[in-house]
C-alpha positions as CSV (number, residue, x, y, z in Angstrom):
1,M,102.2,127.5,108.6
2,M,99.9,125.3,106.7
3,K,101.0,121.7,105.8
4,P,101.3,120.8,102.2
5,F,97.9,119.3,100.8
6,H,99.5,115.8,100.3
7,L,100.8,115.6,103.9
8,T,97.2,116.3,105.3
9,L,95.9,113.3,103.5
10,S,95.8,109.7,104.8
11,P,98.7,107.5,103.2
12,L,95.8,105.4,101.7
13,I,93.9,108.3,100.1
14,A,97.2,109.7,98.9
15,H,98.0,106.4,97.3
16,F,95.0,107.1,94.9
17,L,95.0,110.9,94.7
18,M,98.7,111.6,94.5
19,P,100.4,108.3,93.3
20,N,104.2,107.6,92.8
21,K,105.6,106.8,89.5
22,A,105.7,103.0,90.1
23,T,102.0,102.8,91.0
24,V,101.1,104.7,87.7
25,L,103.2,102.4,85.6
26,F,101.8,99.3,87.1
27,A,98.3,100.3,86.6
28,L,99.0,101.6,83.2
29,K,100.8,98.7,82.0
30,G,98.0,96.3,83.4
31,V,95.2,98.6,81.6
32,I,97.1,98.2,78.4
33,A,97.7,94.5,78.7
34,V,93.9,94.0,79.4
35,A,93.0,96.2,76.6
36,M,95.3,94.5,74.0
37,A,93.9,90.9,75.2
38,L,90.1,91.8,74.8
39,G,90.9,93.6,71.5
40,V,92.9,90.6,70.1
41,A,90.4,88.1,71.5
42,M,87.5,90.0,70.1
43,Y,89.1,90.3,66.6
44,L,89.8,86.5,66.5
45,A,86.3,86.0,67.6
46,L,87.2,84.0,70.6
47,D,84.3,82.4,72.3
48,N,84.9,84.1,75.8
49,P,87.5,87.2,75.7
50,A,87.2,87.5,79.4
51,W,89.6,84.6,79.9
52,A,92.2,86.4,77.9
53,A,91.7,89.5,80.2
54,I,91.8,87.5,83.4
55,P,95.5,86.0,82.8
56,A,96.6,89.6,81.6
57,V,95.7,90.9,85.1
58,M,97.0,88.0,87.0
59,L,100.3,88.0,85.0
60,Q,100.7,91.6,86.1
61,A,101.0,90.8,89.6
62,R,104.9,91.2,89.8
63,P,105.4,93.1,86.5
64,H,108.9,92.3,86.1
65,S,109.7,90.7,82.7
66,G,111.3,87.7,83.9
67,F,108.3,86.8,86.3
68,V,105.8,87.5,83.5
69,I,107.5,85.3,81.2
70,E,107.8,82.5,83.4
71,K,104.4,82.7,84.6
72,A,103.1,83.1,81.0
73,L,104.9,79.8,80.1
74,F,103.5,78.0,83.2
75,L,100.1,79.4,82.3
76,I,100.3,77.8,78.8
77,A,101.6,74.6,79.7
78,S,99.2,74.2,82.6
79,S,96.2,74.9,80.2
80,L,97.6,72.4,77.8
81,I,97.7,69.8,80.6
82,G,94.4,70.7,82.0
83,A,92.7,70.4,78.5
84,A,94.2,66.9,78.0
85,L,92.9,65.9,81.5
86,A,89.5,67.3,80.3
87,F,89.6,65.2,77.1
88,L,90.3,62.0,79.2
89,I,87.6,62.6,81.7
90,L,84.9,63.4,79.0
91,D,86.0,60.7,76.9
92,Y,85.2,58.0,79.4
93,F,82.6,59.7,81.6
94,I,80.7,62.3,79.7
95,H,77.4,60.7,80.8
96,E,78.4,60.2,84.4
97,P,78.8,63.5,85.8
98,A,79.2,62.2,89.6
99,I,82.4,60.2,88.5
100,A,83.6,63.3,86.3
101,I,83.1,65.6,89.2
102,A,84.6,63.2,91.7
103,L,87.8,63.0,89.3
104,L,87.9,66.9,89.0
105,A,87.9,67.0,92.8
106,L,90.7,64.4,93.0
107,I,92.7,66.6,90.4
108,I,92.2,69.8,92.8
109,A,93.1,67.9,95.7
110,I,96.5,66.6,94.1
111,V,97.6,69.9,92.7
112,T,96.5,71.7,95.9
113,F,98.6,69.3,97.9
114,F,101.9,70.2,95.9
115,S,101.1,74.1,95.5
116,S,100.8,74.2,99.3
117,T,104.3,72.9,99.7
118,V,106.0,75.2,97.4
119,R,106.7,79.1,98.0
120,H,107.2,80.4,94.4
121,G,104.0,82.1,93.3
122,N,104.4,81.2,89.5
123,F,104.5,77.6,90.5
124,V,101.5,77.9,92.4
125,F,99.6,79.7,89.9
126,G,100.8,77.1,87.2
127,L,99.5,74.2,89.4
128,A,96.1,75.8,90.1
129,L,95.6,76.3,86.3
130,I,96.0,72.6,85.8
131,A,92.8,72.1,87.9
132,I,90.9,75.1,86.7
133,T,91.2,74.3,82.9
134,P,89.5,70.9,82.9
135,N,86.8,72.3,85.3
136,M,86.0,75.1,82.8
137,I,85.7,72.5,79.9
138,V,84.2,69.6,81.9
139,L,81.3,71.8,83.6
140,F,80.4,73.4,80.3
141,A,80.0,70.0,78.7
142,I,77.8,68.8,81.6
143,S,75.5,71.9,81.5
144,H,75.1,71.3,77.9
145,I,74.9,67.6,77.9
146,E,72.0,67.3,75.4
147,S,73.9,69.1,72.7
148,I,77.4,68.3,73.2
149,S,79.7,66.4,70.8
150,S,83.3,65.6,70.3
151,Q,83.8,68.7,68.0
152,T,82.0,70.9,70.5
153,I,84.4,69.8,73.4
154,F,87.4,70.3,71.1
155,N,86.2,73.7,70.3
156,I,85.9,74.6,73.9
157,A,89.1,73.4,74.8
158,F,90.8,75.1,71.8
159,A,89.0,78.2,72.7
160,R,90.0,78.2,76.5
161,V,93.8,77.7,75.5
162,S,93.5,80.2,72.8
163,E,92.2,82.8,75.3
164,V,94.7,81.9,77.8
165,M,97.7,82.4,75.1
166,V,96.5,85.6,73.8
167,G,96.2,86.9,77.4
168,A,99.7,85.7,78.1
169,S,101.2,87.1,75.1
170,C,99.7,90.6,75.8
171,A,101.0,90.5,79.3
172,I,104.4,89.8,78.1
173,F,104.5,92.4,75.4
174,A,103.3,95.1,78.1
175,S,105.8,93.9,80.6
176,A,108.8,93.5,78.2
177,L,108.3,96.5,76.0
178,L,106.5,99.2,78.1
179,F,108.7,100.6,80.7
180,P,110.4,97.3,81.5
181,L,111.3,96.3,84.9
182,R,114.2,93.7,84.9
183,M,114.6,90.8,87.4
184,K,118.4,91.2,87.0
185,D,118.1,94.5,88.7
186,V,116.1,93.1,91.4
187,L,118.4,90.3,91.9
188,A,121.4,92.8,91.9
189,T,119.7,94.5,94.9
190,H,119.0,91.3,96.6
191,T,122.7,90.3,96.6
192,A,123.9,93.5,97.6
193,L,121.6,93.6,100.5
194,L,122.8,90.1,101.2
195,V,126.5,91.2,101.3
196,N,125.4,93.9,103.8
197,H,123.6,91.7,106.0
198,V,126.4,89.2,106.2
199,E,128.7,91.9,107.2
200,N,126.2,93.0,109.8
201,Y,126.1,89.4,111.0
202,L,129.9,89.1,111.2
203,S,130.3,92.2,113.1
204,L,127.8,91.0,115.8
205,I,129.5,87.6,115.9
206,F,133.1,89.2,116.3
207,D,131.8,91.7,119.1
208,V,131.7,89.8,122.4
209,K,129.4,92.6,124.0
210,Q,126.4,92.0,121.7
211,D,123.7,89.8,123.2
212,D,122.6,86.6,121.6
213,E,119.0,88.2,120.8
214,K,120.5,90.6,118.2
215,K,122.7,88.0,116.8
216,E,119.7,85.6,116.3
217,K,117.5,88.1,114.8
218,Q,120.3,89.1,112.1
219,L,120.8,85.5,111.4
220,K,117.0,84.9,110.9
221,T,117.3,88.1,108.4
222,L,119.9,86.4,106.4
223,L,117.8,83.2,106.3
224,G,114.9,85.2,104.8
225,L,117.1,86.7,102.2
226,V,118.6,83.3,101.3
227,V,115.2,82.1,100.4
228,L,114.1,85.3,98.7
229,I,117.2,85.2,96.3
230,N,116.3,81.4,95.8
231,D,112.6,82.3,94.9
232,D,113.6,85.1,92.7
233,S,116.5,83.1,90.8
234,S,113.9,81.3,88.9
235,P,112.4,84.1,86.9
236,N,116.0,85.8,86.7
237,F,117.0,82.9,84.8
238,Y,115.2,84.2,81.7
239,E,117.2,87.4,81.9
240,H,120.9,86.8,83.0
241,R,121.6,83.0,83.8
242,K,125.2,83.5,84.9
243,N,124.3,86.1,87.6
244,T,121.5,83.8,88.7
245,R,124.1,81.0,89.4
246,R,126.5,83.5,91.2
247,A,123.4,84.5,93.4
248,L,122.9,81.0,94.3
249,Y,126.4,80.4,95.0
250,M,126.4,83.3,97.4
251,V,123.1,81.9,99.1
252,N,124.9,78.5,99.5
253,Q,128.0,80.3,101.1
254,T,125.8,82.3,103.3
255,L,124.4,79.1,104.9
256,T,128.1,77.8,105.3
257,L,129.2,80.8,107.1
258,I,126.3,80.5,109.5
259,A,127.1,77.1,110.2
260,F,130.8,77.7,111.3
261,S,130.1,81.0,112.8
262,K,127.7,79.3,115.4
263,S,130.6,77.6,116.9
264,L,132.7,80.8,116.6
265,N,129.9,82.6,118.3
266,F,130.4,80.7,121.6
267,R,134.2,80.5,121.5
268,V,135.2,83.9,120.3
269,E,134.8,85.4,123.8
270,K,137.5,83.2,125.3
271,L,140.1,84.2,122.6
272,D,142.6,87.0,123.0
273,I,142.0,88.6,119.6
274,D,141.4,92.2,120.1
275,D,143.9,93.2,117.2
276,L,142.0,90.7,114.9
277,L,138.6,92.0,115.8
278,E,139.9,95.5,115.1
279,K,141.1,94.5,111.6
280,V,137.8,92.6,110.7
281,N,135.8,95.6,111.9
282,V,138.0,97.9,109.7
283,A,137.4,95.9,106.6
284,L,133.8,95.5,107.1
285,L,133.3,99.3,107.6
286,Q,135.2,100.0,104.2
287,K,132.8,101.0,101.3
288,N,134.7,99.9,98.3
289,I,134.0,96.2,97.9
290,T,137.5,95.3,96.3
291,T,139.4,97.3,99.0
292,K,137.3,95.2,101.4
293,L,138.0,92.0,99.7
294,H,142.0,92.7,99.7
295,T,141.7,93.6,103.5
296,I,140.1,90.3,104.3
297,T,142.7,88.6,102.2
298,D,145.5,90.1,104.1
299,I,143.9,89.1,107.4
300,R,143.6,85.5,106.4
301,L,147.3,85.4,105.3
302,D,148.2,86.6,108.8
303,L,146.0,83.8,110.4
304,K,147.4,81.1,108.5
305,R,150.9,81.9,109.9
306,N,149.5,81.5,113.3
307,E,146.9,78.7,112.6
308,S,147.3,76.3,115.4
309,A,144.1,76.0,117.2
310,D,140.4,75.0,116.3
311,N,139.2,78.3,117.0
312,V,141.7,80.1,114.6
313,I,140.8,77.6,111.9
314,I,137.2,78.4,112.3
315,I,137.7,82.2,112.2
316,N,140.0,81.8,109.1
317,K,137.3,79.6,107.4
318,T,134.5,82.1,108.2
319,L,136.6,84.8,106.7
320,N,137.3,82.6,103.6
321,I,133.6,82.1,103.1
322,Y,133.0,85.9,103.3
323,E,135.9,86.3,100.9
324,N,134.0,84.0,98.5
325,I,130.7,85.8,98.9
326,L,132.6,89.2,98.0
327,L,134.1,87.6,95.0
328,A,130.9,86.3,93.6
329,E,129.3,89.9,94.2
330,I,132.2,91.5,92.1
331,E,131.8,89.0,89.3
332,S,128.1,89.9,89.3
333,R,128.5,93.6,89.4
334,N,131.1,93.3,86.5
335,H,128.7,90.9,84.5
336,S,131.6,88.8,84.0
337,E,131.5,86.2,81.1
338,V,133.6,83.8,83.0
339,L,131.6,81.7,85.4
340,I,133.8,80.9,88.3
341,H,131.5,80.8,91.2
342,H,128.1,79.2,90.6
343,G,125.5,77.6,92.6
344,N,122.2,75.5,92.3
345,R,118.8,76.4,93.8
346,L,117.8,75.3,97.2
347,K,115.3,72.1,97.5
348,A,111.8,73.0,98.5
349,H,110.5,72.2,102.1
350,R,107.3,70.2,101.9
351,D,105.1,69.5,105.0
352,I,102.6,66.7,104.2
353,N,100.5,67.7,107.0
354,L,99.9,71.2,105.7
355,G,99.5,69.7,102.2
356,F,96.7,67.2,103.5
357,I,94.9,70.1,105.3
358,A,95.2,72.5,102.2
359,S,93.8,69.6,99.9
360,L,91.0,68.9,102.2
361,R,90.0,72.7,102.6
362,A,90.1,73.1,98.7
363,V,88.1,69.9,97.9
364,T,85.5,71.0,100.7
365,V,85.1,74.4,99.1
366,Y,84.8,72.8,95.7
367,L,82.1,70.3,96.4
368,A,80.0,73.1,98.2
369,C,80.3,75.2,95.3
370,I,79.3,72.5,92.9
371,A,76.1,71.5,95.1
372,I,75.1,75.1,94.8
373,W,75.8,75.0,91.0
374,A,73.9,71.7,90.6
375,M,70.9,73.2,92.5
376,S,70.8,75.9,90.0
377,D,70.3,73.1,87.1
378,G,74.0,73.5,86.2
379,S,73.8,77.1,85.0
380,A,76.7,78.1,82.8
381,T,76.6,81.6,84.3
382,L,77.6,80.2,87.7
383,S,80.6,78.4,86.7
384,M,82.9,81.2,87.9
385,M,81.6,80.5,91.6
386,I,83.4,77.4,91.0
387,I,86.4,78.5,89.2
388,L,87.8,81.2,91.3
389,P,87.7,79.3,94.8
390,I,90.0,76.8,93.1
391,L,92.4,79.6,92.6
392,F,92.1,81.4,96.0
393,T,92.5,78.1,98.1
394,Q,95.8,77.6,96.4
395,M,97.3,81.2,96.1
396,F,97.1,82.3,99.6
397,V,98.1,79.0,101.6
398,Q,101.5,80.5,102.5
399,A,100.1,83.9,103.4
400,P,100.7,84.6,107.2
401,N,96.8,85.2,107.6
402,P,95.2,83.6,104.5
403,A,91.6,84.1,105.9
404,L,92.0,87.7,106.3
405,V,93.2,88.0,102.6
406,V,90.3,86.2,101.2
407,L,88.0,88.4,103.5
408,K,89.5,91.2,101.7
409,I,89.0,89.8,98.3
410,F,85.2,89.2,99.3
411,K,84.8,92.7,99.9
412,G,86.4,93.7,96.8
413,V,83.9,91.3,94.9
414,L,81.0,93.0,96.8
415,L,82.3,96.3,95.7
416,S,82.6,95.4,92.0
417,I,78.9,94.1,91.8
418,P,77.0,97.6,92.0
419,I,79.6,99.1,89.8
420,A,79.5,96.2,87.1
421,V,75.9,95.6,87.1
422,F,74.2,99.0,87.8
423,I,77.0,101.5,86.0
424,L,79.1,99.6,83.7
425,L,76.7,97.5,82.0
426,G,74.4,100.2,80.9
427,M,77.2,102.5,79.7
428,A,78.6,99.5,77.7
429,A,75.4,98.8,76.1
430,S,75.3,102.5,74.7
431,A,78.8,101.8,73.2
432,V,77.9,98.6,71.2
433,G,79.8,98.4,68.0
434,Y,82.5,100.8,69.2
435,L,85.3,98.9,71.1
436,E,87.0,102.3,71.8
437,L,83.9,103.7,73.8
438,F,83.8,100.3,75.6
439,F,87.4,100.7,76.6
440,L,86.6,104.2,77.8
441,V,83.9,102.9,80.0
442,L,85.8,99.8,81.4
443,L,89.4,100.6,81.7
444,P,89.1,103.7,84.2
445,F,87.6,101.6,86.7
446,L,90.1,98.7,85.9
447,Y,92.8,101.3,86.4
448,L,91.7,102.1,89.9
449,G,91.6,98.3,90.8
450,L,95.1,97.8,89.4
451,M,96.2,100.9,91.6
452,A,94.8,99.2,94.6
453,M,97.0,96.1,94.0
454,T,100.3,98.2,94.3
455,N,99.5,98.8,97.9
456,P,100.1,95.9,100.4
457,I,97.0,96.6,102.4
458,T,94.7,97.2,99.5
459,T,96.1,94.5,97.1
460,P,93.4,91.9,97.9
461,Y,90.7,94.2,97.5
462,G,92.1,95.4,94.1
463,L,92.4,91.8,93.1
464,G,89.0,90.9,94.0
465,F,87.5,94.0,92.3
466,C,89.4,93.3,88.9
467,L,88.6,89.7,88.5
468,S,85.1,90.1,89.7
469,M,84.4,93.1,87.3
470,I,85.9,91.4,84.4
471,T,83.9,88.2,85.2
472,L,80.5,90.0,85.6
473,L,80.8,92.0,82.4
474,Q,81.9,89.1,80.1
475,P,83.1,91.3,77.4
476,S,82.8,89.6,73.9
477,N,81.4,90.4,70.5
478,H,78.0,89.2,71.7
479,M,77.4,90.7,75.0
480,T,73.7,90.3,76.3
481,F,74.0,93.4,78.9
482,A,71.6,91.3,81.0
483,A,71.7,92.9,84.5
484,A,70.0,90.1,86.3
485,Q,72.2,87.4,84.8
486,S,75.1,89.5,85.7
487,L,73.8,90.2,89.4
488,G,73.1,86.4,89.8
489,M,76.8,85.7,88.6
490,G,78.2,88.4,91.0
491,L,76.3,87.2,94.1
492,G,77.6,83.6,93.2
493,V,81.1,84.8,93.1
494,A,80.5,86.4,96.4
495,L,79.1,83.4,97.9
496,S,81.9,81.2,96.7
497,T,84.6,83.7,97.9
498,Y,82.9,84.0,101.4
499,L,82.8,79.9,101.5
500,T,86.5,80.1,100.8
501,Y,87.0,82.6,103.9
502,M,85.0,80.3,106.0
503,A,87.1,77.3,105.0
504,F,90.1,79.0,105.9
505,Q,88.6,79.6,109.3
506,V,87.5,76.2,109.7
507,F,90.4,74.1,108.4
508,L,93.3,75.8,110.1
509,A,96.9,74.9,109.5
510,P,98.9,72.9,112.5
511,S,100.2,75.1,115.2
512,G,103.8,76.6,114.6
513,Y,105.2,74.5,117.1
514,K,103.9,71.5,115.6
515,L,105.1,72.4,112.2
516,Q,108.6,73.2,114.0
517,K,108.7,69.7,115.3
518,N,108.0,68.1,112.0
519,I,110.9,70.1,110.4
520,V,113.4,69.1,113.3
521,Y,112.6,65.5,112.6
522,E,113.2,66.1,108.9
523,L,116.5,67.7,109.6
524,N,117.5,64.8,111.9
525,R,116.7,62.2,109.2
526,R,118.8,64.3,106.8
527,F,121.6,64.4,109.4
528,K,121.5,60.9,110.0
529,T,122.2,60.1,106.2
530,L,125.3,62.5,106.2
531,G,128.2,60.5,104.4
532,N,125.8,57.8,103.1
533,L,124.7,59.6,99.9
534,K,126.9,59.5,97.1
535,N,129.3,62.6,96.8
536,D,127.7,64.2,99.8
537,N,129.2,67.6,100.4
538,A,128.3,70.8,102.0
539,E,126.4,72.3,99.1
540,K,124.1,69.6,99.0
541,F,123.6,69.7,102.6
542,N,122.8,73.3,102.4
543,R,120.4,73.0,99.7
544,C,118.5,70.3,101.4
545,I,118.0,72.1,104.8
546,A,118.0,75.8,104.0
547,E,114.3,76.2,103.6
548,K,113.7,74.0,106.5
549,L,115.8,76.4,108.6
550,F,113.9,79.5,107.1
551,F,110.5,77.8,108.1
552,L,111.8,76.9,111.4
553,S,112.4,80.5,112.2
554,S,109.2,81.7,110.6
555,Y,107.1,79.3,112.7
556,Q,109.1,80.2,115.9
557,Q,106.9,81.4,119.0
558,D,107.7,83.2,122.1
559,T,108.2,79.9,124.2
560,K,111.2,78.1,125.6
561,E,110.4,75.2,123.6
562,S,110.1,76.8,120.4
563,R,113.2,78.7,120.8
564,K,115.0,75.4,121.6
565,L,113.7,73.8,118.3
566,F,115.2,76.4,116.3
567,K,118.4,76.1,118.2
568,C,118.3,72.3,117.4
569,G,117.9,73.2,113.8
570,L,121.0,75.3,113.9
571,L,122.8,72.8,115.7
572,A,122.1,70.4,113.0
573,L,123.2,72.9,110.4
574,S,126.5,73.3,112.3
575,A,127.4,69.9,113.3
576,G,126.5,68.7,109.7
577,H,129.2,70.9,108.3
578,V,131.7,70.1,110.9
579,L,131.3,66.4,110.1
580,L,131.4,67.1,106.5
581,D,134.6,69.1,107.0
582,I,136.5,66.3,109.1
583,S,135.0,63.5,107.0
584,Q,137.7,63.9,104.1
585,E,140.6,63.8,106.5
586,F,139.1,60.8,108.3
587,K,138.8,58.9,104.9
588,E,142.3,59.5,104.0
589,Q,143.3,58.1,107.5
590,K,140.8,55.2,106.9
591,L,138.8,56.3,110.0
592,T,135.4,56.5,108.0
593,N,133.7,54.4,110.7
594,L,134.7,56.9,113.3
595,V,133.0,59.8,111.3
596,Y,129.8,57.5,111.3
597,L,130.0,56.9,115.1
598,I,130.4,60.7,115.7
599,R,127.5,61.4,113.4
600,D,125.2,58.7,115.1
601,Q,126.0,59.9,118.7
602,L,125.0,63.5,117.5
603,Y,122.0,62.2,115.9
604,Q,120.9,60.8,119.0
605,I,121.5,63.9,121.0
606,L,119.6,65.8,118.5
607,L,116.6,63.6,119.2
608,L,116.8,64.3,122.9
609,A,117.6,68.0,122.6
610,F,114.2,68.9,123.9
611,D,113.8,65.7,126.0
612,E,113.2,66.3,129.9
613,D,115.5,63.5,130.8
614,Q,118.7,65.3,131.2
615,V,120.5,62.4,132.6
616,Q,120.2,60.6,129.4
617,I,121.3,63.6,127.5
618,N,124.4,64.2,129.6
619,N,125.3,60.4,129.1
620,K,125.2,60.8,125.4
621,L,127.6,64.0,125.9
622,K,130.0,61.9,127.8
623,D,129.9,59.2,125.1
624,L,130.4,61.9,122.3
625,E,133.1,63.4,124.3
626,A,135.1,60.2,124.7
627,I,134.7,59.3,120.9
628,M,135.9,62.7,119.8
629,D,139.1,62.7,121.6
630,N,141.6,64.7,119.6
631,V,139.0,65.3,116.8
632,R,139.1,68.7,115.2
633,Y,136.3,71.1,116.5
634,K,135.5,68.8,119.5
635,A,135.3,71.7,121.9
636,Q,133.2,73.8,119.4
637,I,130.7,71.0,119.0
638,L,130.3,70.1,122.8
639,E,129.7,73.8,123.6
640,L,127.2,74.1,121.0
641,I,125.4,71.1,122.3
642,R,125.5,72.4,125.9
643,V,124.2,75.8,124.8
644,V,121.2,74.2,123.1
645,N,120.7,71.9,126.1
646,E,120.8,74.7,128.7
647,N,118.3,76.8,126.6
């Protein structure tokens, strides 16, 4: 029996010949956004409608309404800031191009430093535009220095900002009104998945037969979801603020659950709690979330009647946190107007070493492109070979393999050159005066590029193809159809993209182990300040270290030293929560100094956690054991430290 036709095709070919609904809608909305942007820009007789089309493509990268709205707002704000910087540079240094370019390089270095230390794509894109906009304005002014005037500079800046606003508005229209995808639905999926993975994690923690490797893998999955929900909470703010705050509350509670369950993880096998385990497992397997909540509440009531030991207190606390997560999820599903459970966004983890390397990489590529541009007598047609690397050196810093991503973009650019120069330009020349015919020529090729952007394997190819094709055609009311000029522009863009690829190969990020060590030192510094900050509490502690723990797990390598660093991070999380939990009780007993003493001893042990001098570590453990006599959670903390030390 013969297989159906679609089963005989490779997945990549099937993606284009038999696309699914999501692929078709994404490409269709992108094409409509670009067509609208070009049409409106040409109708308004803007100087370069291509700069309206490019934002329309970029804003469709994640087509959910909240994402597009947020990115459009960043785009407009960044363009205005960039235009203001351009005015300042040209006002003082219009006749000193070397100083002007040095200031542009400084702007690139600063924005690249900050963009390389944030995860959220919209923030990165917005920061990149702060550097791109002044380059577009200043480089144009330098290349036309003989005829430039204050009015001309203002007109250029006004045109650039207007084109960006047109492209952003058209992208918002296509995203919000044409088969809209909502961020609130995405966030609801994330929180439901979080609840599911919390339950899987609890079932592993309460199962003494499960090995530590499975538990650690599930814990890392939870950390990934925590950061994902935090990232997606920002654009969801534009659609459903209350559910956003509830999702952030669930994120915070999940971190607290991890903190207390780590000590439970090492103690549970020593308890005679078979009946409790059976009840918890029954609750976790129930499908109805409300029934599940009632069962957990009953279990906690039974525990309170027998609460006499630290391990029982920790089990009760862990289940209480799980109960809070369920309550917030029920509120979200019911779209309750009463906001009982709410949280705040996590603080971004910033590694200054990574930022400095990213800045050096971006400035090196920029100056190399400037040198090539200067050798061509400052040709305005080669300005795009300077602009696109500014974007690429910032957008892909956080990618697992940024060099590979940029190499694929380079190949997409190469593919677009013969199509744009030898096919589309000639066809477009025959459609002069007929915008509809021009769209019939351009949009089918753009549609294919946008389809490629929906497949993770071909996304960089599609991005490079679309951006390069729009750049080479330069659609406007006064197109020149000069094939030689477009070919030179295409080769310039390809060369600058390849230089970006080489820069990612040369200026490598620090090793994962070094980045892990940096994170552990930062965690230790935060741990050292516990209790010193005003109104220090578990939520603030979680917000500060959550992303650090995520990156600590992301950078982990298959070595004993790397695994130990990750365990040190988890120890800092657990020990911090234990200190915060007992500090209130100690304050009431006027024993605040004892909390600080315990904290300082734990801090010293954290610093020595991967030290080879085991004698010193054991001495510190004995000192801590003496200090923590009759302190709640003493056994749990000491065992956590010993487990980290043994590994």
